[in-house]
C-alpha positions in Angstrom: 14.2 -4.4 10.7 13.1 -8.0 9.7 14.8 -7.8 6.3 16.8 -10.4 4.5 20.2 -9.9 2.8 20.6 -8.9 -0.8 21.5 -12.5 -1.7 18.4 -14.0 -0.1 15.1 -14.5 -1.9 12.4 -15.4 0.6 9.8 -13.9 2.8 9.4 -11.1 3.8 11.2 -10.1 0.5 12.4 -6.8 2.1 16.1 -6.7 1.5 18.7 -4.7 3.4 20.9 -3.7 0.4 21.8 -0.1 1.4 19.6 1.1 -1.4 16.6 3.2 -0.7 13.9 1.9 -3.1 11.1 3.9 -1.5 13.0 7.2 -1.8 13.9 6.5 -5.4 10.4 5.5 -6.3 8.9 8.6 -4.6 11.3 11.0 -6.3 10.6 9.4 -9.6 6.8 9.5 -9.2 6.6 13.0 -7.7 9.3 14.4 -10.0 10.6 16.5 -7.2 13.2 16.8 -4.5 12.1 15.5 -1.1 13.1 16.5 2.4 15.4 13.9 4.0 13.6 10.9 5.4 12.9 10.5 9.1 15.1 8.2 11.1 11.9 6.6 12.5 8.2 6.7 12.1 5.7 8.1 14.6 4.0 5.1 16.3 0.7 7.2 16.6 0.6 7.7 12.8 -0.3 4.1 12.0 -4.0 3.0 11.8 -6.2 0.3 10.4 -9.3 1.1 8.5 -12.2 -1.1 7.3 -11.9 -1.7 3.5 -15.2 -3.4 3.2 -17.3 -0.2 2.7 -15.1 0.7 -0.3 -15.7 -2.6 -2.2 -19.3 -1.9 -3.1 -20.1 -5.6 -2.7 -17.3 -6.6 -5.1 -14.3 -7.5 -2.9 -12.3 -9.7 -5.1 -9.2 -10.5 -3.2 -9.4 -7.6 -0.7 -8.7 -8.2 3.0 -11.2 -6.8 5.5 -8.8 -4.1 6.7 -6.1 -1.9 5.3 -3.4 0.3 6.9 -2.8 4.0 6.6 0.1 6.1 7.8 -0.8 9.7 8.6 2.1 12.0 9.8 1.4 14.6 12.5 1.5 17.4 10.0 -1.5 15.8 8.2 -3.4 15.1 11.4 -3.6 18.7 12.5 -6.6 20.3 10.8 -6.4 24.1 10.4 -2.6 24.3 10.2 -2.8 25.0 6.5 -0.7 21.9 5.5 -1.7 20.4 2.2 -0.7 16.8 2.3 0.1 14.5 -0.6 -1.3 11.0 -0.9 0.8 7.9 -1.9 -1.0 4.6 -2.5 1.3 1.7 -2.0 0.4 -1.8 -3.3 2.3 -4.6 -1.6 3.8 -7.5 -3.4 2.6 -11.0 -3.5 2.8 -12.7 -0.1 3.4 -9.4 1.7 -0.1 -8.6 2.9 -0.8 -7.7 6.5 -2.8 -10.9 7.2 0.3 -12.9 6.3 3.2 -10.7 7.5 1.5 -8.5 10.0 2.9 -5.0 9.8 6.4 -6.2 8.6 6.0 -4.8 5.0 4.2 -1.5 5.8 6.5 -0.6 8.6 9.8 -1.6 6.8 9.3 -0.7 3.2 10.6 2.8 3.8 7.6 4.9 2.5 6.4 6.0 6.0 9.8 7.5 6.8 9.6 9.7 3.7 6.0 10.5 4.4 6.8 11.7 7.9 9.1 14.5 6.7 7.3 15.3 3.4 3.6 15.8 4.5 2.4 12.7 2.8 -0.3 10.2 3.8 0.5 6.6 2.7 -2.4 4.3 2.0 -1.5 0.6 2.2 -4.7 -1.2 0.9 -4.4 -4.9 1.5 -5.3 -8.0 -0.4 -6.3 -11.1 1.5 -7.0 -14.8 1.0 -6.2 -17.0 -2.0 -8.3 -17.0 -5.0 -8.4 -18.5 -8.5 -8.2 -16.6 -11.7 -10.9 -18.9 -13.1 -8.8 -20.4 -15.9 -9.7 -23.8 -17.2 -8.6 -26.7 -15.0 -9.2 -24.9 -11.8 -7.1 -21.8 -12.6 -4.0 -20.4 -11.1 -4.1 -19.5 -7.5 -3.0 -16.1 -6.4 -1.7 -15.8 -2.8 -2.6 -12.3 -1.7 -1.5 -10.7 -4.9 -2.7 -7.5 -6.6 -3.8 -8.2 -10.2 -1.0 -7.0 -12.4 -1.9 -8.9 -15.6 -5.7 -9.4 -15.8 -6.7 -12.4 -13.8 -9.7 -10.4 -12.4 -10.8 -9.1 -15.7 -9.7 -7.0 -18.7 -10.2 -3.8 -16.7 -7.8 -5.0 -14.0 -5.6 -1.8 -14.3 -8.5 0.7 -14.6 -10.4 2.4 -11.8 -13.4 0.1 -12.7 -11.4 -3.1 -12.1 -12.6 -5.3 -9.3 -9.4 -4.6 -7.2 -8.8 -1.0 -8.4 -12.4 0.2 -7.9 -12.2 -0.1 -4.1 -8.7 1.6 -4.2 -10.1 4.4 -6.3 -13.0 4.8 -3.8 -10.4 5.0 -1.0 -8.5 7.7 -2.9 -11.7 9.7 -3.4 -12.6 9.4 0.2 -9.2 10.5 1.4 -9.0 13.4 -1.0 -12.5 14.8 -0.6 -12.6 18.0 1.6 -14.7 17.7 4.7 
């Protein structure tokens, strides 16, 4: 994979350190034991989706499209499989419009999703935007708001970046 060594600190910021960050994060978040990760992902499980309908006209910092990984077990309706959903927010400078699929295909979440009946939603930020601070503000290069530059509700489902992600979650978890 296009990763850098542990000692390096540059794009794509995916390091090959023989440490499974995705696995550790998923076990911690889910509080459960996982089936071993897949050696590779299913190339048919990757798809793009249009993020614009989820923004409700307020698309602060969102790219036009996002990426979703849906393993075969979750693409087979009527098989009785109940799939989990993991939403993964990329780091600054790691969006699809900057790195292509480098981050989503090498972060390790899809390999765990493949064997654990888990859909992984990778919403994407896009473009550069100012936080509106005096003097022109600080510019944010494809970053998710993690400290309030889009507003005081930045971390809530009403925040300008989180509201569309919350809409995506509702869409993906609503029975047909």
